[in-house]
ROBA-192844 format. One record per atom (N, C-alpha, C): residue in one letter; x, y, z. Coordinates in steps of 0.1 Angstrom, whole numbers, plus 5000, padded with zeros to 4 digits. Atoms other than C-alpha are relative to their C-alpha. Layout:
aXYZ
...
This chain:
m499150004989
m205947470499
m499249965014
g500850044988
g203147440525
g499849865001
k500250145000
k202547080515
k501349935004
l498750054997
l206247000517
l500350015015
a499849984987
a206447160551
a499249905009
a500950094993
a203446970563
a500449854999
g499550145002
g204846640550
g501349985009
a498750024991
a208246700568
a499550005013
s500549994986
s206446790600
s499449865004
s500750134998
s204346470597
s501049885002
a498950104999
a207446260591
a500750015013
l499349994987
l209246400621
l499149955011
v500850064989
v206146320643
v500149845000
s500050155002
s206145960629
s501449955005
l498750054995
l209945930637
l500050005015
r500149994985
r209346050672
r499349905007
v500950114994
v206445820679
v500649874999
l499450135002
l208245520665
l501249995009
g498950004991
g211345610685
g499649985015
s500650014987
s209345660717
s499549865004
a500650144998
a207645320712
a501149895000
g499050105001
g210945150707
g500249924988
i500050075014
i210245040671
i501450044993
i498749965006
i213245240658
i501149995010
r498950014991
r216245120675
r501249934993
p498950065008
p219744990667
p500049854997
y499850155003
y220244650649
y501449984995
s498750045007
s223344470637
s499950024985
p500249995015
p224044530600
p499449884994
k500550125005
k223344170593
k498449985002
r501350014997
r220044180610
r499150104993
l500849905006
l219044510595
l499849964985
v500250055014
v219644370559
v499049895000
g501050105000
g217544070568
g498650065001
l501349934999
l214744290580
l499450074987
g500449935011
g214844500550
g499649914988
t500450095010
t214844210526
t498749935003
t501350074997
t212044030544
t498950094997
l501149915002
l209744340543
l499850044986
h500149975014
h210644410507
h499549894993
r500650115007
r209644070496
r498649965004
w501250054995
w206744000519
w499050115003
g501049884998
g205244360525
g499850015014
t500249974985
t203944490558
t498849955005
g501150064994
g200944280563
g500449885009
p499650104990
p200743970586
p501249914994
a498950095005
a203043760563
a501350065003
g498749944999
g205844010562
g500350045015
g499749964986
g205344140598
g500549895009
f499650104991
f205443810615
f501249924996
t498750065005
t208243670592
t501150095005
s499049904995
s210243990601
s500449975015
l499850024985
l209843910639
l500949875002
a499050134998
a211643560633
a501350044996
v498749965004
v214443760618
v500650095012
r499449914991
r214844040644
r499949955015
a500250054985
a213743850677
a499649865000
p500450135003
p213743480668
p499649925014
d500250094988
d214043350704
d499050075011
d500949934991
d211643610721
d498649924999
i501450064999
i208243470733
i499050084992
g501049935009
g205643570707
g498649985005
l501450034997
l202543400719
l499949915012
v500350094989
v201143250751
v498549985000
d501450034999
d197843070753
d499949875010
e500250114991
e196442770773
e500949894997
r499150115004
r198742530754
r501450035002
g498649974998
g201942710763
g500550124992
e499349885006
e204442950747
e500649964986
l499350025013
l205642990712
l501050124997
t499149885005
t208743200700
t499650054987
w500349955013
w208643410670
w500549904989
a499550095010
a210843160652
a499249884998
e500950125001
e208642860661
e498650044994
l501249955007
l205543070650
l500250014985
d499749985014
d207243140617
d500149864993
r499950145006
r208142770610
r498749935001
r501350065000
r204742650621
r499050054989
t501049955010
t202942880598
t500549984986
n499550055013
n205242790569
n499449864996
a500550135002
a204242430574
a498449994998
l501449995000
l200542520578
l499750044986
a500349955013
a200642720546
a500149904989
r499750105011
r202142440526
r498949895000
s501150104999
s199542190539
s498750064995
l501249945005
l196742440531
l500050004985
r499950005014
r198042470497
r499849884993
d500350135004
d198142110492
d498549965000
r501450035000
r194442100501
r499250084991
g500849935011
g193542350473
g500050145002
v500049854999
v194042700488
v501050064992
a499149945010
a195642910462
a500050155002
e499949855000
e196643280458
e498750064994
g501249935005
g193543500455
g498749925005
d501250074993
d191343240473
d499650075013
s500349954986
s189543310506
s499849885009
v500150114988
v189743110539
v499250075011
a500949954988
a187043170566
a500649945013
l499550034987
l188143160602
l498850035011
m501049994988
m185643100632
m500749945012
c499250054988
c187943070662
c500050105012
r499949914988
r188243200697
r501550055000
n498649954999
n191543370709
n500949905004
h499050114998
h194243100707
h501050004989
r498950005011
r197343020686
r499549954987
g500550045014
g195242850659
g499450114992
f500549885006
f193643180651
f501250084994
v498849935005
v197043350647
v500749924989
e499250095009
e198743060629
e499249994987
a500850025012
a195843010604
a500150134992
s500149875006
s195743390598
s501450034992
v498649975006
v199543420591
v500249904988
a499750105011
a199643100570
a499250044987
v500949965012
v196743210547
v500650134994
a499549885006
a198443560543
a501349954992
k498950045008
k201643370532
k499849944987
l500450065013
l199743200505
l499450114991
g500549905008
g198543540492
g498449994999
a501550035000
a194843430500
a499450105010
d500749924991
d192243640518
d499549935012
t500650064987
t191043580554
t498750075004
l501349964997
l187443610563
l499849965015
y500250034986
y186943650601
y498549995004
l501450024996
l183643510614
l499750025015
n500349984985
n182043630646
n499549885006
t500450134993
t181743350671
t498649995006
a501349994994
a178443460682
a498850004989
f500950015011
f176743450648
f499249875000
s500850125001
s173843210644
s500249934988
g499850095011
g173642930619
g499550074987
p500549935012
p171443120594
p500950114995
q499149895003
q173743430596
q501349954993
l498850055004
l176843210591
l499849954984
t500350055014
t175243030560
t499950104990
e500249895010
e174243350544
e501350074996
v498749945002
v177743510549
v500949914991
l499150095007
l179543200537
l499649984986
e500550015015
e177343170505
e500450124993
r499549885007
r178043530498
r501550024997
e498549985002
e181843530503
e500749884993
g499550125008
g182443170488
g501549975003
p498650034997
p185543080508
p500449854995
q499650125006
q187742790495
q500149905012
a499950094988
a188242650531
a499450075012
l500749964987
l186742690566
l500849955012
v499350054988
v188942680597
v499250045012
h500849964989
h186942670629
h500249915012
d499950084988
d186942550665
d499049895000
e500950115000
e185242220672
e498650045005
e501249954993
e182642390694
e498950064990
f500949935008
f181142570664
f499549914989
a500450085012
a180542260642
a498549994999
e501450005002
e176842270650
e499450114994
s500449885006
s176442620641
s500350014985
l499550005015
l178242550607
l499449874993
a500450135006
a176242220601
a499450024987
d500649985013
d174342370571
d500850064990
v499149945009
v177342500554
v500749874992
d499650125008
d178242260525
d501050054989
g499249965010
g180942250499
g501250075002
v498949924995
v183742400519
v501049905008
d499050084992
d186942210530
d500250065014
r500049974986
r187042210567
r501349965008
v498850024991
v189942230592
v499650045014
l500449964985
l189542220631
l501350085006
a498849924994
a191642490648
a500249965015
w499850044986
w190942380684
w499049895003
t500950104996
t189542050697
t500349965015
d499850044986
d188941930732
d499949855002
g499950145000
g188741570721
g500549954987
d499650065012
d189041340692
d499450064988
a500549925011
a188741530659
a499449914990
g500550105010
g187841200640
g500750024987
d499449995013
d188441230603
d500350144995
t499849875005
t188441600600
t501550055005
p498649964998
p192041740596
p499950125011
t499949904990
t193241980624
t501350094996
v499049915002
v195542280623
v501349945005
e498750064995
e198142100645
e500349894991
g499750125008
g197941790624
g500650054985
l499549955012
l198542000592
l501450065001
i498649954998
i201542170608
i500949905002
q499150114999
q203041840617
q500349944987
a499850065013
a202541720582
a500750074989
g499549915011
g203842010562
g501550035003
s498649974999
s207442110556
s500150155004
d499949874996
d208442430575
d501250084993
e499249925008
e210842550548
e499450134996
r500649875004
r210442910538
r499350004987
l500849995012
l207942990511
l500550114991
d499749885008
d208343220481
d498850105002
p501049914999
p206243530484
p498949994989
p501050005011
p202943540465
p500050124991
g500049885009
g202243780437
g499150105004
r500949904995
r199543950456
r500049995015
s500250014986
s199044050493
s498649955004
g501350044996
g196143870509
g499350125008
r500849904993
r193344100522
r499449935013
v500850044989
v191644070556
v498650054998
v501549975000
v187744080556
v499449995014
i500650004987
i186244180589
i498550034998
l501449995002
l182444150592
l499450115010
t500749914992
t180244430606
t499349925011
s500650074988
s178544360639
s498749924997
g501250065003
g175244270623
g498950035011
t501149974989
t173244440652
t498750054995
t501349955006
t170744580628
t499649924987
g500250075012
g170844330600
g501149904996
t498950095004
t173044100579
t501350055001
p498649945000
p176644140586
p500650024986
k499449985013
k178644290557
k501449985002
g498650015000
g182144220548
g500850134998
a499449885002
a184544500552
a501549984998
p498650045002
p187944430536
p501050105003
r499049914996
r191044590548
r501349974992
k498850025006
k194244650529
k501150015009
e499049994991
e197744650544
e500250155004
a500149864995
a197644960566
a501550065001
g498749945000
g201445000569
g500350065013
v499449954988
v203545170596
v499150125005
q500749864996
q201545500595
q498749975008
a501250034993
a198445330608
a500349975015
a499550024986
a200445210639
a500450145007
v499549884995
v201945560643
v498850085005
s501249934997
s198345700643
s499649965015
m500650064987
m197345480674
m501150045011
l498949984990
l200745520692
l500350135003
s499949864997
s200545890690
s499250055012
r500949964989
r197845890716
r500049905011
m500150114992
m198545560733
m501449955002
p498550024998
p201945490750
p500349845000
l499650155001
l202345110739
l501550004996
k498650015001
k206045000739
k500449874994
q499350125005
q208244750721
q500349915011
g499750104990
g208544430740
g499149975011
w500950024990
w205544460762
w499249864998
r501050115001
r203244170771
r498650055001
t501449945002
t199644240760
t499049885001
h501150094999
h196744040771
h498850054991
i501049965009
i194344070742
i498749925004
a501350074995
a190843980759
a499050034989
a500949965011
a188944160731
a500149884988
p499950105010
p187943900703
p501050044988
l499149975011
l190643880676
l499450034987
f500650005012
f188143850649
f499350154999
h500649865000
h186844210658
h501150104997
t499049895004
t188644530645
t500850035012
w499349954988
w189744610680
w501149905004
g499050104997
g191444280688
g500949984989
y499150025011
y192744250653
y501050125000
a499149885001
a194344600656
a501249965010
h499050044991
h196444470686
h500849894996
y499450105006
y197244150669
y501050054990
m499249955010
m198644360640
m501150095007
l498949924994
l200444600664
l501149925006
a499150094994
a202144300680
a501149974990
m499050025011
m204044240647
m501050114998
l499149885000
l205444590648
l500850025012
l499449994987
l206144620685
l500849895005
g499350124995
g207344270689
g499549965015
s500550034986
s204944250720
s499549855000
t500450134998
t204143920733
t498450005002
i501550015000
i200443820726
i499549905010
v500550104989
v198843660757
v498549994997
l501450035004
l195443490748
l499449905009
r500950094993
r192643310765
r498849974992
r501150025009
r189943130747
r498750075003
r501349954996
r187043260767
r500350115011
f499949894990
f186643580788
f499249965013
d500750014987
d185943540825
d500650115008
p499649884994
p186243850846
p501249985010
e498950024990
e188443700874
e501149944993
d498850075007
d190543480850
d500750114993
c499349895008
c191243800830
c501050075010
l499249944990
l192643970862
l501149915003
e498950094996
e194543660871
e501149984989
t499150015011
t196043630836
t500950125000
v499149885001
v197243990835
v501050005012
v499150004988
v198843940871
v501149894997
e499250135001
e200243580864
e501050024990
k499149995013
k201743660830
k500750144999
r499449874999
r202844010841
r499850094987
c500449925012
c201144190813
c500150145002
d499849854999
d202044550806
d498750074995
s501149945006
s198844620787
s498849904999
l501250095001
l195244480785
l499150084990
v500949955011
v192944510756
v498649945002
v501350044996
v189244500763
v498950074992
i501149935005
i185744590752
i499250045013
p500549954988
p183644800777
p499249905009
v500950104993
v181244510787
v501049925009
m499150074992
m184344330800
m500450085013
m499649914989
m185344620822
m498750005010
q501249994991
q181644630836
q500149875008
r500150134992
r181844260845
r501249985010
i498850004991
i185344290861
i499650085013
l500349924988
l184044580883
l498849945008
q501150074992
q180944370893
q500449885009
l499550104991
l183244120910
l499850045014
p500149974986
p182844100948
p501350075004
e498949934994
e185244340967
e501049925004
d498950084994
d187144060983
d500749934989
r499450075011
r187943900949
r500850114992
l499349895007
l188944240933
l501350025007
k498849954993
k191444310962
k501149894997
r499050105002
r193343980952
r501050044989
y499249975012
y194644130920
y500650155001
d499349885000
d197244410920
d500450034986
l499849975014
l197344570885
l500950134999
s499249895000
s199744850894
s501250004990
h499050025010
h202244710870
h499550034985
v500749985014
v199744760840
v500250154996
k499749865004
k200745070821
k498950054990
a501149965011
a197745080794
a498949905001
v501250095002
v194244940794
v499350074988
a500649955013
a192944990759
a498649944997
a501450045002
a189144980754
a499450064987
s500749965012
s186945000723
s499049904997
g500950105005
g184144830705
g498650045001
s501449944998
s181045000719
s500250125010
a500049884990
a180145310739
a500249975013
m499850024986
m181345340773
m499050065009
p501249944993
p178245380795
p500350075013
g500049934987
g177745620824
g501350045005
d498749964994
d180645670847
d501049885000
l499150115001
l182445340837
l501450045001
a498649965002
a185645510827
a500650045014
t499549944987
t186045700861
t499949905011
a500150124990
a184845390882
a501249914997
w498950095004
w187545180863
w501350065006
m498749934995
m190345440870
m500150025014
d499950004986
d189345480905
d500449885007
r499650134994
r189845120911
r501549964996
f498850065005
f192845040888
f501150104996
g499149895004
g194545380882
g499750074986
d500449925012
d194645630854
d501049954988
t499350065012
t195945400826
t499049974990
l501050035011
l192745380806
l500050094988
y500149935013
y192545470769
y498749954993
n501250045007
n189145470752
n500150054985
i499949975014
i189045450714
i498750004994
y501250005007
y186245550693
y500349984984
g499850035014
g186045400658
g499049904995
s500950095005
s184245150636
s500949904991
t499350115010
t185044840613
t500450074988
e499749955013
e184845060583
e501150115000
v499249885000
v187045360594
v501249975010
s499050034989
s189145200623
s499950115010
w500049894988
w190145460650
w499850134994
v500349875004
v188745790648
v500650115010
s499449924989
s189745950682
s500349915012
i499550064989
i191345850714
i499950085013
a500149924987
a190445960749
a501049945010
d499050054991
d193445930772
d499650035015
p500649994985
p193245930812
p499750145002
t500449864997
t193346310812
t498750044993
d501249985006
d190546330787
d498849945009
l501150074993
l188446080807
l499850055014
r500249934988
r189046260839
r499250134999
a500649875003
a188046600825
a498649984994
a501350015007
a185246480803
a499749854996
p500350155002
p184246110808
p499149964989
d500950025010
d181546130781
d500650034987
s499449975013
s183946250754
s500849884994
a499350105007
a185646040728
a501550054998
g498649955001
g188946240732
g500350084988
k499649925011
k190846380703
k500649914989
p499550085011
p191846260668
p501649985001
p498550035000
p195346090667
p500750074987
h499249945011
h198146190643
h499549954986
a500450035015
a197346190605
a498649964999
t501550035000
t193646170613
t499150134999
v500849895001
v191146420601
v498649985002
v501350024996
v187746450617
v499250124998
k500849895001
k185046680607
k498549975003
v501550014997
v181446740619
v499350094990
v500649925012
v179246840589
v498550005001
d501450005001
d175746940583
d499449914989
e500650085011
e173246780558
e500550044986
d499649965012
d174746970530
d501649974998
g498650035001
g178346850538
g501050115004
e499249894996
e179447180552
e500549985015
e499450024986
e181747170583
e499450105009
l500649934991
l180147290614
l500950055011
p499049944989
p181747510642
p499849915013
a499950074986
a182547370677
a498650035007
g501349994992
g179347310698
g498849974992
e501150045008
e177047230668
e500049864996
s500150145003
s175946870662
s499749984986
g500150055013
g176246700629
g500549864998
r499550145003
r177346390611
r501650005000
i498750014998
i180846270618
i500749924988
f499250055010
f183346210590
f501550005003
v498550014996
v186946090591
v500849974988
g499150035010
g189946060569
g501349955006
n498850054996
n193045840576
n500549894991
d499450105009
d195145550562
d499349865002
l500650124996
l192745290575
l498649974995
l501350015005
l189545340556
l499849874991
f500250135008
f187945020542
f499850034985
e500049995013
e187644950506
e498649994993
g501450025005
g183844910502
g499649855004
y500550134996
y181644610513
y500249904989
t499850115010
t182344270496
t498849974992
g501450035007
g178644230488
g499650124992
g500449875007
g178544580472
g499750115009
g500449894992
g177944920485
g501150065008
h498949934993
h180045170505
h499450105010
k500449894991
k179945430532
k500150134992
e500049875007
e179145790522
e501450075002
t498749934999
t182346000515
t499750154996
i500149855004
i182746380513
i501450055000
d498649945001
d186146520500
d500949905006
g499050094995
g187946200508
g499749955015
l500350044986
l186446170543
l498849915000
m500950104999
m184245880552
m499150015012
s501150004988
s180945870573
s500349905010
t500050104990
t181145690606
t498649955003
g501550044997
g177345670607
g499550065013
d500449954987
d177345860640
d499850164999
v500249854999
v176246210650
v500750055013
g499349954988
g178346430674
g500450144997
r499649865001
r180046760679
r501450005007
f498949964993
f183346910689
f499750105011
g500149914989
g183447080723
g501050134998
d499149904999
d185147400730
d501349965005
d498750064994
d187847190747
d500849924990
g499350075012
g188747040712
g499749855000
r500350145000
r187446700722
r498749974992
l501250065007
l184846490702
l499049955009
y501050064992
y181646410717
y499049934991
v500850095009
v179646120700
v498650005007
e501450004993
e175846160707
e499249884996
g500850125003
g174645840690
g500149974985
r500150035015
r174045660657
r499150084993
d500949935008
d172545850630
d498749944998
d501350075001
d169945590625
d499349965013
d500550034987
d169345550662
d499050125005
m500749894995
m167945900666
m498549994997
i501550005001
i164145930671
i499650155001
v500749874999
v161946230666
v498749975008
s501250024991
s159446240696
s499450155002
g500749864998
g156946530695
g500750114994
g499349905007
g159146710671
g501450045005
e498749974994
e162246700693
e500949874997
n499150105002
n165346500684
n500549945012
v499650074988
v166346230709
v501049904996
f499050105003
f169546020709
f499949905013
p500150104990
p169045700730
p501250005010
q498850024992
q172745700741
q500050095011
e500049904988
e172346010763
e499149955010
v500950054990
v169445850780
v500549885007
e499350134994
e171245520784
e501150045010
d498949964991
d174245700801
d499350055012
c500649944988
c171945880824
c499449895009
l500550114992
l170145570835
l501149915006
s498950094995
s173445380839
s500750075012
r499449924989
r174545650864
r499249985013
h500850024988
h171745550888
h500649885007
e499250094992
e173245340917
e499549874999
a500750134999
a170545060913
a500149944985
v500050055014
v171245020874
v501349954996
v498750075006
v173844790860
v500350054986
e499949975013
e173244870824
e498650034994
a501349975006
a170445010801
a500250034986
a500049975014
a169445050765
a498650054997
a501349935003
a166745260749
a499949994984
i500450005013
i164945240716
i498750084998
g501249945004
g162145420698
g498949914996
v501250075004
v158745280695
v498950094994
d501149915005
d155645400676
d499150055011
d501049934990
d153345640694
d499050074992
d501149935007
d150045770681
d500150155001
d500149864998
d150446110696
d501450084997
f498749945002
f154246180693
f500849954989
g499350065011
g155145970664
g500949895005
k499250114993
k157845790685
k500250045014
r499749974986
r158545750722
r501149905004
l498850094994
l161445600742
l499449895009
r500250124991
r161345260757
r501349965005
a498750034995
a164045180781
a500049855005
f499850134996
f165344830789
f501250015010
v499149974989
v167144820823
v500449865007
v499650114992
v169244560842
v500450065014
l499849964986
l169244610879
l501049935008
t499050064992
t171744540906
t499349885007
s500850114994
s169044320922
s498650024997
e501449995004
e165444240916
e499250105009
g500749904992
g163244530927
g500850115007
a499249894994
a166144750935
a499550154998
v500649885004
v164245040920
v498849984991
d501350015007
d160845110904
d500150104988
e500049925012
e159945280871
e499850155004
d500249874997
d158745590887
d501250075005
t498849944994
t162045650905
t501050024988
l499149985010
l163945590873
l499650124991
r500649895008
r161645830854
r500450135006
e499649884993
e162246100880
e501650024998
h498549985001
h166046040878
h500350054987
v499749945013
v166046100840
v499550144999
k500649875001
k163746400844
k500950105007
s499449904991
s165946560870
s501550024993
n498649985006
n169146530846
n499850044986
l500149985015
l167746560811
l498550084997
a501249935004
a164946740792
a498849905001
r501150084998
r161446620797
r499749914989
y500350105011
y161046480762
y500949894998
k499050115001
k163946250769
k499849895010
v500350104990
v162246070796
v499349884994
p500750115006
p161345710786
p498549985006
r501350024996
r157645650787
r499849855006
d500150144997
d158045260791
d501249955006
f498950074995
f160445060812
f499849854999
v500050145001
v161244690807
v501349955008
f498850054992
f163444510834
f500449874994
l499550125005
l165644240821
l501149955009
d498850064993
d168244000836
d501250044994
e498949945006
e170644110810
e499750044986
l500349955013
l170844290777
l500649904989
p499550105011
p171244080745
p501250084993
r498849955007
r174744140731
r500749914991
n499250095009
n177044020703
n501349975008
a498750034994
a180543880710
a500850115002
t499149894998
t182044220708
t499350115010
g500749924990
g179644360735
g499050114996
k500949905004
k177444570714
k498649955002
v501450044997
v173744560724
v499349984987
l500750035011
l171544390699
l498550075001
k501349934997
k168744650696
k498849944992
k501050065007
k166944460669
k499349895008
d500650084991
d166344190696
d499250065010
l500749934991
l165144440720
l498750054994
d501149955007
d162744570694
d499049895000
a500950125001
a161144220695
a499449975013
e500350044986
e160744220733
e498550035001
């Protein structure tokens, strides 16, 4: 009876969330039948979701990029044509197609077309080097490779894969293009495949070779989970500035097919162009990674004043830790509309900090959303009480299926490791202290670099900071800090050392400081600490 009551309660929460978001609303009987038939035949993945939008809102604007606007009906017809052309080129059900594209219509169209064929989609990080790409593609073995023209040199050593150009700035030569294949193919509806295509998102590769993390169709419950803590609404315009190939950008691309929100894209992120796009396109929400927020706030005051974001109802950030006082600085400038999401490629979202959380506890990761279980456990897998630090494990409908090259994340009673260490506070909020493998032991004391990085970032002369452990004959390990200053010579090592000492324990004070013009980052904003280690 307890399980039945819990299930009923969960269902009621889901209905309330879906109703509040505008997803559950009246439809004509004819349209309702069409929707039901479409989802029954195609499922709830990209093929079914975007096909259903052509049924329920065919004339609404679905996508906006540098090349103009597309309605949901146009997007449906174009992806039908592209799917047929890809099939003619040898892509079959169960095959894999790799995509290496920036944020534009070609990314979305190729993704949906591949899903309509029942093939898998492998998203490649646009910042990966040639050797990384070659290794990943040899391991995954895609049938075809869809990429922007600008990445041709990075992919020069990849052989034996059919290529299609998604975006070209000039003459494509003899290489087929997405637009050309769309024009050549019939846009008649296809029959659904016998299997649903998977999406394979690569891990960031910050510490080694990127791994493939396949995702199944998450269904409506996955959206309910996020929407329970973030007030996104049906029909909004959403500027997805975060890379679509990353879990965070991909999540909002998937949410768009449920919410029917217009996807606004730009191929490259520029801080002022981002603000201009949000204002010019009247976007209701903005999807970013923290480094984008940093770059926007670093714009000169006179340029920031040009852009009024008072119409923006939600700024959704994720992808890496939010350093220092970035959250409060952002809200002081643009209003209390910021939502910070903690998660990973393998487990998706774990907890969400809303504006109230970020004002009360800027360093917290907020609270778990609906239908998400988060536990902090000790080395024996036993749950720890509030206030005690341990390993973070999570259970939800979004856990990945295991790496494509073999291996998996550790699980305990159906909960999966995030790879992070943290604690629950007495306020019920989750506090993430750092990566499990980032922790160093210096002189017998445990030190998490993230705490030191946040402390350094709060100094007025510091733009950003990163810390790593290096070998030490006396202490085993010691901290080395890498710091980007507001201007050359704005502060010296001794001053920063005193700053840390006055805020943290003495054993957390970095011994060495290295001043850099910028920290090495990947395309999703994460600091590449393996590159720092080589400094």
